[in-house]
PyMOL CGO cylinders between C-alpha atoms (Angstrom):
from pymol import cmd
from pymol.cgo import CYLINDER

trace = [
    CYLINDER, 30.17, -25.56, -67.54, 32.98, -23.26, -66.42, 0.3, 1, 1, 1, 1, 1, 1,
    CYLINDER, 32.98, -23.26, -66.42, 35.73, -24.73, -64.24, 0.3, 1, 1, 1, 1, 1, 1,
    CYLINDER, 35.73, -24.73, -64.24, 38.08, -22.35, -62.47, 0.3, 1, 1, 1, 1, 1, 1,
    CYLINDER, 38.08, -22.35, -62.47, 41.66, -23.31, -61.72, 0.3, 1, 1, 1, 1, 1, 1,
    CYLINDER, 41.66, -23.31, -61.72, 43.84, -21.99, -58.92, 0.3, 1, 1, 1, 1, 1, 1,
    CYLINDER, 43.84, -21.99, -58.92, 47.50, -22.46, -58.16, 0.3, 1, 1, 1, 1, 1, 1,
    CYLINDER, 47.50, -22.46, -58.16, 48.26, -23.85, -54.69, 0.3, 1, 1, 1, 1, 1, 1,
    CYLINDER, 48.26, -23.85, -54.69, 51.25, -23.17, -52.44, 0.3, 1, 1, 1, 1, 1, 1,
    CYLINDER, 51.25, -23.17, -52.44, 52.50, -26.57, -53.62, 0.3, 1, 1, 1, 1, 1, 1,
    CYLINDER, 52.50, -26.57, -53.62, 53.65, -26.14, -57.26, 0.3, 1, 1, 1, 1, 1, 1,
    CYLINDER, 53.65, -26.14, -57.26, 53.09, -29.86, -57.90, 0.3, 1, 1, 1, 1, 1, 1,
    CYLINDER, 53.09, -29.86, -57.90, 49.35, -29.45, -57.21, 0.3, 1, 1, 1, 1, 1, 1,
    CYLINDER, 49.35, -29.45, -57.21, 46.56, -27.46, -58.81, 0.3, 1, 1, 1, 1, 1, 1,
    CYLINDER, 46.56, -27.46, -58.81, 43.04, -26.80, -57.57, 0.3, 1, 1, 1, 1, 1, 1,
    CYLINDER, 43.04, -26.80, -57.57, 40.04, -27.19, -59.92, 0.3, 1, 1, 1, 1, 1, 1,
    CYLINDER, 40.04, -27.19, -59.92, 36.70, -25.60, -58.95, 0.3, 1, 1, 1, 1, 1, 1,
    CYLINDER, 36.70, -25.60, -58.95, 33.75, -26.98, -60.95, 0.3, 1, 1, 1, 1, 1, 1,
    CYLINDER, 33.75, -26.98, -60.95, 31.26, -24.53, -59.43, 0.3, 1, 1, 1, 1, 1, 1,
    CYLINDER, 31.26, -24.53, -59.43, 29.30, -27.22, -57.61, 0.3, 1, 1, 1, 1, 1, 1,
    CYLINDER, 29.30, -27.22, -57.61, 29.60, -29.53, -54.62, 0.3, 1, 1, 1, 1, 1, 1,
    CYLINDER, 29.60, -29.53, -54.62, 32.19, -32.24, -55.22, 0.3, 1, 1, 1, 1, 1, 1,
    CYLINDER, 32.19, -32.24, -55.22, 32.10, -34.09, -51.89, 0.3, 1, 1, 1, 1, 1, 1,
    CYLINDER, 32.10, -34.09, -51.89, 29.31, -33.07, -49.48, 0.3, 1, 1, 1, 1, 1, 1,
    CYLINDER, 29.31, -33.07, -49.48, 31.14, -34.23, -46.34, 0.3, 1, 1, 1, 1, 1, 1,
    CYLINDER, 31.14, -34.23, -46.34, 34.78, -34.70, -45.44, 0.3, 1, 1, 1, 1, 1, 1,
    CYLINDER, 34.78, -34.70, -45.44, 37.63, -35.10, -47.86, 0.3, 1, 1, 1, 1, 1, 1,
    CYLINDER, 37.63, -35.10, -47.86, 38.98, -37.99, -49.88, 0.3, 1, 1, 1, 1, 1, 1,
    CYLINDER, 38.98, -37.99, -49.88, 42.47, -38.59, -51.23, 0.3, 1, 1, 1, 1, 1, 1,
    CYLINDER, 42.47, -38.59, -51.23, 43.75, -41.03, -53.84, 0.3, 1, 1, 1, 1, 1, 1,
    CYLINDER, 43.75, -41.03, -53.84, 47.54, -41.29, -53.96, 0.3, 1, 1, 1, 1, 1, 1,
    CYLINDER, 47.54, -41.29, -53.96, 47.74, -43.97, -56.67, 0.3, 1, 1, 1, 1, 1, 1,
    CYLINDER, 47.74, -43.97, -56.67, 45.73, -45.13, -59.64, 0.3, 1, 1, 1, 1, 1, 1,
    CYLINDER, 45.73, -45.13, -59.64, 45.08, -48.49, -57.94, 0.3, 1, 1, 1, 1, 1, 1,
    CYLINDER, 45.08, -48.49, -57.94, 43.28, -46.66, -55.11, 0.3, 1, 1, 1, 1, 1, 1,
    CYLINDER, 43.28, -46.66, -55.11, 40.95, -44.78, -57.47, 0.3, 1, 1, 1, 1, 1, 1,
    CYLINDER, 40.95, -44.78, -57.47, 38.64, -47.66, -58.43, 0.3, 1, 1, 1, 1, 1, 1,
    CYLINDER, 38.64, -47.66, -58.43, 35.93, -46.40, -56.04, 0.3, 1, 1, 1, 1, 1, 1,
    CYLINDER, 35.93, -46.40, -56.04, 35.67, -43.07, -57.91, 0.3, 1, 1, 1, 1, 1, 1,
    CYLINDER, 35.67, -43.07, -57.91, 34.92, -42.73, -61.63, 0.3, 1, 1, 1, 1, 1, 1,
    CYLINDER, 34.92, -42.73, -61.63, 36.28, -39.17, -61.58, 0.3, 1, 1, 1, 1, 1, 1,
    CYLINDER, 36.28, -39.17, -61.58, 39.53, -40.12, -59.81, 0.3, 1, 1, 1, 1, 1, 1,
    CYLINDER, 39.53, -40.12, -59.81, 39.96, -43.08, -62.18, 0.3, 1, 1, 1, 1, 1, 1,
    CYLINDER, 39.96, -43.08, -62.18, 39.46, -40.77, -65.19, 0.3, 1, 1, 1, 1, 1, 1,
    CYLINDER, 39.46, -40.77, -65.19, 41.96, -38.25, -63.83, 0.3, 1, 1, 1, 1, 1, 1,
    CYLINDER, 41.96, -38.25, -63.83, 44.59, -40.94, -63.36, 0.3, 1, 1, 1, 1, 1, 1,
    CYLINDER, 44.59, -40.94, -63.36, 44.38, -41.72, -67.09, 0.3, 1, 1, 1, 1, 1, 1,
    CYLINDER, 44.38, -41.72, -67.09, 45.86, -38.26, -67.78, 0.3, 1, 1, 1, 1, 1, 1,
    CYLINDER, 45.86, -38.26, -67.78, 49.62, -38.55, -68.28, 0.3, 1, 1, 1, 1, 1, 1,
    CYLINDER, 49.62, -38.55, -68.28, 51.46, -37.07, -65.31, 0.3, 1, 1, 1, 1, 1, 1,
    CYLINDER, 51.46, -37.07, -65.31, 48.67, -37.26, -62.71, 0.3, 1, 1, 1, 1, 1, 1,
    CYLINDER, 48.67, -37.26, -62.71, 50.16, -38.54, -59.45, 0.3, 1, 1, 1, 1, 1, 1,
    CYLINDER, 50.16, -38.54, -59.45, 47.30, -37.93, -57.00, 0.3, 1, 1, 1, 1, 1, 1,
    CYLINDER, 47.30, -37.93, -57.00, 43.71, -36.72, -56.66, 0.3, 1, 1, 1, 1, 1, 1,
    CYLINDER, 43.71, -36.72, -56.66, 42.10, -35.02, -53.67, 0.3, 1, 1, 1, 1, 1, 1,
    CYLINDER, 42.10, -35.02, -53.67, 38.40, -34.16, -53.29, 0.3, 1, 1, 1, 1, 1, 1,
    CYLINDER, 38.40, -34.16, -53.29, 37.13, -31.40, -51.02, 0.3, 1, 1, 1, 1, 1, 1,
    CYLINDER, 37.13, -31.40, -51.02, 33.70, -29.88, -50.58, 0.3, 1, 1, 1, 1, 1, 1,
    CYLINDER, 33.70, -29.88, -50.58, 33.70, -27.84, -53.79, 0.3, 1, 1, 1, 1, 1, 1,
    CYLINDER, 33.70, -27.84, -53.79, 37.06, -28.56, -55.38, 0.3, 1, 1, 1, 1, 1, 1,
    CYLINDER, 37.06, -28.56, -55.38, 39.32, -31.20, -56.86, 0.3, 1, 1, 1, 1, 1, 1,
    CYLINDER, 39.32, -31.20, -56.86, 43.06, -30.91, -56.28, 0.3, 1, 1, 1, 1, 1, 1,
    CYLINDER, 43.06, -30.91, -56.28, 45.30, -32.78, -58.71, 0.3, 1, 1, 1, 1, 1, 1,
    CYLINDER, 45.30, -32.78, -58.71, 48.95, -33.63, -58.05, 0.3, 1, 1, 1, 1, 1, 1,
    CYLINDER, 48.95, -33.63, -58.05, 51.40, -34.02, -60.92, 0.3, 1, 1, 1, 1, 1, 1,
    CYLINDER, 51.40, -34.02, -60.92, 54.61, -35.99, -61.09, 0.3, 1, 1, 1, 1, 1, 1,
    CYLINDER, 54.61, -35.99, -61.09, 57.87, -34.07, -61.31, 0.3, 1, 1, 1, 1, 1, 1,
    CYLINDER, 57.87, -34.07, -61.31, 58.32, -34.54, -65.07, 0.3, 1, 1, 1, 1, 1, 1,
    CYLINDER, 58.32, -34.54, -65.07, 54.83, -33.36, -66.08, 0.3, 1, 1, 1, 1, 1, 1,
    CYLINDER, 54.83, -33.36, -66.08, 53.94, -29.77, -67.00, 0.3, 1, 1, 1, 1, 1, 1,
    CYLINDER, 53.94, -29.77, -67.00, 50.63, -28.13, -66.15, 0.3, 1, 1, 1, 1, 1, 1,
    CYLINDER, 50.63, -28.13, -66.15, 50.20, -26.50, -69.56, 0.3, 1, 1, 1, 1, 1, 1,
    CYLINDER, 50.20, -26.50, -69.56, 50.09, -29.97, -71.13, 0.3, 1, 1, 1, 1, 1, 1,
    CYLINDER, 50.09, -29.97, -71.13, 47.94, -31.57, -68.44, 0.3, 1, 1, 1, 1, 1, 1,
    CYLINDER, 47.94, -31.57, -68.44, 45.35, -28.87, -67.72, 0.3, 1, 1, 1, 1, 1, 1,
    CYLINDER, 45.35, -28.87, -67.72, 43.19, -29.33, -70.84, 0.3, 1, 1, 1, 1, 1, 1,
    CYLINDER, 43.19, -29.33, -70.84, 42.84, -33.09, -70.26, 0.3, 1, 1, 1, 1, 1, 1,
    CYLINDER, 42.84, -33.09, -70.26, 42.10, -32.61, -66.55, 0.3, 1, 1, 1, 1, 1, 1,
    CYLINDER, 42.10, -32.61, -66.55, 39.50, -29.93, -67.29, 0.3, 1, 1, 1, 1, 1, 1,
    CYLINDER, 39.50, -29.93, -67.29, 37.93, -32.26, -69.86, 0.3, 1, 1, 1, 1, 1, 1,
    CYLINDER, 37.93, -32.26, -69.86, 37.75, -35.17, -67.42, 0.3, 1, 1, 1, 1, 1, 1,
    CYLINDER, 37.75, -35.17, -67.42, 36.22, -33.00, -64.66, 0.3, 1, 1, 1, 1, 1, 1,
    CYLINDER, 36.22, -33.00, -64.66, 33.70, -31.44, -67.03, 0.3, 1, 1, 1, 1, 1, 1,
    CYLINDER, 33.70, -31.44, -67.03, 32.73, -34.77, -68.57, 0.3, 1, 1, 1, 1, 1, 1,
    CYLINDER, 32.73, -34.77, -68.57, 32.22, -36.31, -65.14, 0.3, 1, 1, 1, 1, 1, 1,
    CYLINDER, 32.22, -36.31, -65.14, 29.95, -33.57, -63.82, 0.3, 1, 1, 1, 1, 1, 1,
    CYLINDER, 29.95, -33.57, -63.82, 28.01, -33.20, -67.07, 0.3, 1, 1, 1, 1, 1, 1,
    CYLINDER, 28.01, -33.20, -67.07, 27.32, -36.96, -67.12, 0.3, 1, 1, 1, 1, 1, 1,
    CYLINDER, 27.32, -36.96, -67.12, 25.66, -36.91, -63.71, 0.3, 1, 1, 1, 1, 1, 1,
    CYLINDER, 25.66, -36.91, -63.71, 27.72, -39.94, -62.63, 0.3, 1, 1, 1, 1, 1, 1,
    CYLINDER, 27.72, -39.94, -62.63, 28.28, -40.35, -58.88, 0.3, 1, 1, 1, 1, 1, 1,
    CYLINDER, 28.28, -40.35, -58.88, 31.62, -39.31, -57.43, 0.3, 1, 1, 1, 1, 1, 1,
    CYLINDER, 31.62, -39.31, -57.43, 31.89, -42.64, -55.61, 0.3, 1, 1, 1, 1, 1, 1,
    CYLINDER, 31.89, -42.64, -55.61, 30.62, -46.07, -56.56, 0.3, 1, 1, 1, 1, 1, 1,
    CYLINDER, 30.62, -46.07, -56.56, 30.23, -49.18, -54.45, 0.3, 1, 1, 1, 1, 1, 1,
    CYLINDER, 30.23, -49.18, -54.45, 32.27, -49.47, -51.33, 0.3, 1, 1, 1, 1, 1, 1,
    CYLINDER, 32.27, -49.47, -51.33, 34.62, -46.60, -50.81, 0.3, 1, 1, 1, 1, 1, 1,
    CYLINDER, 34.62, -46.60, -50.81, 36.94, -46.61, -47.85, 0.3, 1, 1, 1, 1, 1, 1,
    CYLINDER, 36.94, -46.61, -47.85, 35.45, -43.70, -45.96, 0.3, 1, 1, 1, 1, 1, 1,
    CYLINDER, 35.45, -43.70, -45.96, 36.35, -45.13, -42.56, 0.3, 1, 1, 1, 1, 1, 1,
    CYLINDER, 36.35, -45.13, -42.56, 37.39, -42.31, -40.26, 0.3, 1, 1, 1, 1, 1, 1,
    CYLINDER, 37.39, -42.31, -40.26, 41.03, -42.29, -39.26, 0.3, 1, 1, 1, 1, 1, 1,
    CYLINDER, 41.03, -42.29, -39.26, 41.73, -43.60, -35.80, 0.3, 1, 1, 1, 1, 1, 1,
    CYLINDER, 41.73, -43.60, -35.80, 42.70, -40.97, -33.29, 0.3, 1, 1, 1, 1, 1, 1,
    CYLINDER, 42.70, -40.97, -33.29, 44.68, -41.34, -30.11, 0.3, 1, 1, 1, 1, 1, 1,
    CYLINDER, 44.68, -41.34, -30.11, 44.78, -39.36, -26.88, 0.3, 1, 1, 1, 1, 1, 1,
    CYLINDER, 44.78, -39.36, -26.88, 44.53, -39.93, -23.16, 0.3, 1, 1, 1, 1, 1, 1,
    CYLINDER, 44.53, -39.93, -23.16, 41.01, -39.54, -21.72, 0.3, 1, 1, 1, 1, 1, 1,
    CYLINDER, 41.01, -39.54, -21.72, 42.37, -37.00, -19.23, 0.3, 1, 1, 1, 1, 1, 1,
    CYLINDER, 42.37, -37.00, -19.23, 43.17, -34.75, -22.22, 0.3, 1, 1, 1, 1, 1, 1,
    CYLINDER, 43.17, -34.75, -22.22, 39.62, -34.96, -23.67, 0.3, 1, 1, 1, 1, 1, 1,
    CYLINDER, 39.62, -34.96, -23.67, 38.84, -31.27, -23.00, 0.3, 1, 1, 1, 1, 1, 1,
    CYLINDER, 38.84, -31.27, -23.00, 42.11, -30.14, -24.60, 0.3, 1, 1, 1, 1, 1, 1,
    CYLINDER, 42.11, -30.14, -24.60, 41.47, -32.41, -27.61, 0.3, 1, 1, 1, 1, 1, 1,
    CYLINDER, 41.47, -32.41, -27.61, 37.97, -30.95, -28.06, 0.3, 1, 1, 1, 1, 1, 1,
    CYLINDER, 37.97, -30.95, -28.06, 39.45, -27.44, -28.11, 0.3, 1, 1, 1, 1, 1, 1,
    CYLINDER, 39.45, -27.44, -28.11, 42.12, -28.54, -30.62, 0.3, 1, 1, 1, 1, 1, 1,
    CYLINDER, 42.12, -28.54, -30.62, 39.43, -30.06, -32.86, 0.3, 1, 1, 1, 1, 1, 1,
    CYLINDER, 39.43, -30.06, -32.86, 37.29, -26.93, -32.59, 0.3, 1, 1, 1, 1, 1, 1,
    CYLINDER, 37.29, -26.93, -32.59, 40.23, -24.69, -33.55, 0.3, 1, 1, 1, 1, 1, 1,
    CYLINDER, 40.23, -24.69, -33.55, 41.06, -26.97, -36.46, 0.3, 1, 1, 1, 1, 1, 1,
    CYLINDER, 41.06, -26.97, -36.46, 37.46, -26.92, -37.66, 0.3, 1, 1, 1, 1, 1, 1,
    CYLINDER, 37.46, -26.92, -37.66, 36.80, -23.19, -37.30, 0.3, 1, 1, 1, 1, 1, 1,
    CYLINDER, 36.80, -23.19, -37.30, 40.16, -21.52, -37.96, 0.3, 1, 1, 1, 1, 1, 1,
    CYLINDER, 40.16, -21.52, -37.96, 42.57, -23.86, -39.71, 0.3, 1, 1, 1, 1, 1, 1,
    CYLINDER, 42.57, -23.86, -39.71, 40.67, -26.20, -42.04, 0.3, 1, 1, 1, 1, 1, 1,
    CYLINDER, 40.67, -26.20, -42.04, 38.79, -23.40, -43.88, 0.3, 1, 1, 1, 1, 1, 1,
    CYLINDER, 38.79, -23.40, -43.88, 42.07, -21.63, -44.63, 0.3, 1, 1, 1, 1, 1, 1,
    CYLINDER, 42.07, -21.63, -44.63, 43.76, -24.84, -45.73, 0.3, 1, 1, 1, 1, 1, 1,
    CYLINDER, 43.76, -24.84, -45.73, 40.81, -25.72, -47.99, 0.3, 1, 1, 1, 1, 1, 1,
    CYLINDER, 40.81, -25.72, -47.99, 41.37, -22.40, -49.77, 0.3, 1, 1, 1, 1, 1, 1,
    CYLINDER, 41.37, -22.40, -49.77, 44.78, -23.79, -50.76, 0.3, 1, 1, 1, 1, 1, 1,
    CYLINDER, 44.78, -23.79, -50.76, 43.32, -27.11, -51.99, 0.3, 1, 1, 1, 1, 1, 1,
    CYLINDER, 43.32, -27.11, -51.99, 44.05, -29.31, -49.00, 0.3, 1, 1, 1, 1, 1, 1,
    CYLINDER, 44.05, -29.31, -49.00, 42.92, -30.45, -45.60, 0.3, 1, 1, 1, 1, 1, 1,
    CYLINDER, 42.92, -30.45, -45.60, 44.34, -31.08, -42.16, 0.3, 1, 1, 1, 1, 1, 1,
    CYLINDER, 44.34, -31.08, -42.16, 42.76, -33.55, -39.76, 0.3, 1, 1, 1, 1, 1, 1,
    CYLINDER, 42.76, -33.55, -39.76, 43.41, -34.40, -36.13, 0.3, 1, 1, 1, 1, 1, 1,
    CYLINDER, 43.41, -34.40, -36.13, 45.24, -37.68, -35.50, 0.3, 1, 1, 1, 1, 1, 1,
    CYLINDER, 45.24, -37.68, -35.50, 46.26, -37.52, -31.87, 0.3, 1, 1, 1, 1, 1, 1,
    CYLINDER, 46.26, -37.52, -31.87, 47.57, -35.72, -28.82, 0.3, 1, 1, 1, 1, 1, 1,
    CYLINDER, 47.57, -35.72, -28.82, 50.22, -37.09, -26.49, 0.3, 1, 1, 1, 1, 1, 1,
    CYLINDER, 50.22, -37.09, -26.49, 52.71, -35.46, -24.12, 0.3, 1, 1, 1, 1, 1, 1,
    CYLINDER, 52.71, -35.46, -24.12, 51.89, -31.96, -25.39, 0.3, 1, 1, 1, 1, 1, 1,
    CYLINDER, 51.89, -31.96, -25.39, 52.37, -32.92, -29.05, 0.3, 1, 1, 1, 1, 1, 1,
    CYLINDER, 52.37, -32.92, -29.05, 49.50, -32.56, -31.52, 0.3, 1, 1, 1, 1, 1, 1,
    CYLINDER, 49.50, -32.56, -31.52, 49.63, -34.99, -34.45, 0.3, 1, 1, 1, 1, 1, 1,
    CYLINDER, 49.63, -34.99, -34.45, 47.91, -33.87, -37.66, 0.3, 1, 1, 1, 1, 1, 1,
    CYLINDER, 47.91, -33.87, -37.66, 47.35, -35.55, -40.99, 0.3, 1, 1, 1, 1, 1, 1,
    CYLINDER, 47.35, -35.55, -40.99, 48.01, -33.26, -43.96, 0.3, 1, 1, 1, 1, 1, 1,
    CYLINDER, 48.01, -33.26, -43.96, 46.19, -34.02, -47.20, 0.3, 1, 1, 1, 1, 1, 1,
    CYLINDER, 46.19, -34.02, -47.20, 45.90, -32.67, -50.72, 0.3, 1, 1, 1, 1, 1, 1,
    CYLINDER, 45.90, -32.67, -50.72, 47.96, -29.58, -51.49, 0.3, 1, 1, 1, 1, 1, 1,
    CYLINDER, 47.96, -29.58, -51.49, 49.11, -29.45, -47.87, 0.3, 1, 1, 1, 1, 1, 1,
    CYLINDER, 49.11, -29.45, -47.87, 51.10, -32.66, -48.03, 0.3, 1, 1, 1, 1, 1, 1,
    CYLINDER, 51.10, -32.66, -48.03, 54.47, -33.43, -49.48, 0.3, 1, 1, 1, 1, 1, 1,
    CYLINDER, 54.47, -33.43, -49.48, 56.04, -30.05, -50.09, 0.3, 1, 1, 1, 1, 1, 1,
    CYLINDER, 56.04, -30.05, -50.09, 58.77, -28.23, -48.15, 0.3, 1, 1, 1, 1, 1, 1,
    CYLINDER, 58.77, -28.23, -48.15, 56.76, -25.28, -46.83, 0.3, 1, 1, 1, 1, 1, 1,
    CYLINDER, 56.76, -25.28, -46.83, 54.13, -27.61, -45.33, 0.3, 1, 1, 1, 1, 1, 1,
    CYLINDER, 54.13, -27.61, -45.33, 56.51, -28.12, -42.40, 0.3, 1, 1, 1, 1, 1, 1,
    CYLINDER, 56.51, -28.12, -42.40, 56.75, -24.36, -41.97, 0.3, 1, 1, 1, 1, 1, 1,
    CYLINDER, 56.75, -24.36, -41.97, 52.95, -24.11, -42.06, 0.3, 1, 1, 1, 1, 1, 1,
    CYLINDER, 52.95, -24.11, -42.06, 52.75, -26.69, -39.28, 0.3, 1, 1, 1, 1, 1, 1,
    CYLINDER, 52.75, -26.69, -39.28, 55.50, -25.20, -37.14, 0.3, 1, 1, 1, 1, 1, 1,
    CYLINDER, 55.50, -25.20, -37.14, 54.85, -21.50, -37.47, 0.3, 1, 1, 1, 1, 1, 1,
    CYLINDER, 54.85, -21.50, -37.47, 51.19, -21.17, -38.33, 0.3, 1, 1, 1, 1, 1, 1,
    CYLINDER, 51.19, -21.17, -38.33, 49.25, -23.99, -36.72, 0.3, 1, 1, 1, 1, 1, 1,
    CYLINDER, 49.25, -23.99, -36.72, 51.60, -24.58, -33.80, 0.3, 1, 1, 1, 1, 1, 1,
    CYLINDER, 51.60, -24.58, -33.80, 51.58, -20.89, -32.84, 0.3, 1, 1, 1, 1, 1, 1,
    CYLINDER, 51.58, -20.89, -32.84, 47.79, -20.69, -33.08, 0.3, 1, 1, 1, 1, 1, 1,
    CYLINDER, 47.79, -20.69, -33.08, 47.25, -23.78, -30.93, 0.3, 1, 1, 1, 1, 1, 1,
    CYLINDER, 47.25, -23.78, -30.93, 49.85, -22.66, -28.37, 0.3, 1, 1, 1, 1, 1, 1,
    CYLINDER, 49.85, -22.66, -28.37, 48.14, -19.28, -28.13, 0.3, 1, 1, 1, 1, 1, 1,
    CYLINDER, 48.14, -19.28, -28.13, 44.87, -20.89, -27.06, 0.3, 1, 1, 1, 1, 1, 1,
    CYLINDER, 44.87, -20.89, -27.06, 46.30, -23.97, -25.33, 0.3, 1, 1, 1, 1, 1, 1,
    CYLINDER, 46.30, -23.97, -25.33, 49.56, -23.51, -23.40, 0.3, 1, 1, 1, 1, 1, 1,
    CYLINDER, 49.56, -23.51, -23.40, 49.71, -27.29, -22.85, 0.3, 1, 1, 1, 1, 1, 1,
    CYLINDER, 49.71, -27.29, -22.85, 50.46, -27.73, -26.57, 0.3, 1, 1, 1, 1, 1, 1,
    CYLINDER, 50.46, -27.73, -26.57, 54.24, -27.81, -26.98, 0.3, 1, 1, 1, 1, 1, 1,
    CYLINDER, 54.24, -27.81, -26.98, 54.60, -28.96, -30.58, 0.3, 1, 1, 1, 1, 1, 1,
    CYLINDER, 54.60, -28.96, -30.58, 52.68, -29.88, -33.74, 0.3, 1, 1, 1, 1, 1, 1,
    CYLINDER, 52.68, -29.88, -33.74, 53.82, -32.74, -35.97, 0.3, 1, 1, 1, 1, 1, 1,
    CYLINDER, 53.82, -32.74, -35.97, 52.65, -34.37, -39.17, 0.3, 1, 1, 1, 1, 1, 1,
    CYLINDER, 52.65, -34.37, -39.17, 51.32, -37.85, -38.49, 0.3, 1, 1, 1, 1, 1, 1,
]
cmd.load_cgo(trace, "trace")
């Protein structure tokens, strides 16, 4: 089994591509070892010294490291854990995982605008963000402000704010003049 690795815009995160489907639908993020009990792979990754988070996308695993860890020391152990998991045939998730969709908020009078926002996110933004090892999901729309949840390699680094402000905000404003701002939720 050959696993590709890719750097992400966030230097504290690296994308691992096992060459097969990781999570058939949606995305899943584990920000702490205690949260990883529902996933044998996430639990195994958290045993690697320096792992601070795990994110699953359709065909990739993004791993976050703590600030003291170095990728050259972590990569072999992470690659081993990913390879061992997929070679074993074990499920990605066991038992009850919390795959409850996030609650969204918006006024019913804005339903058409929200549908357009969701469509733009799905067709233009999320595919590009997945290339960088992350995901962005709709959280809400109120008073012209779009609230988005940033996950994986898209969360927790300085240029993520610039991505929101200049990239996503400009795209949404282009198609929807009623959008005045985009914020992380």
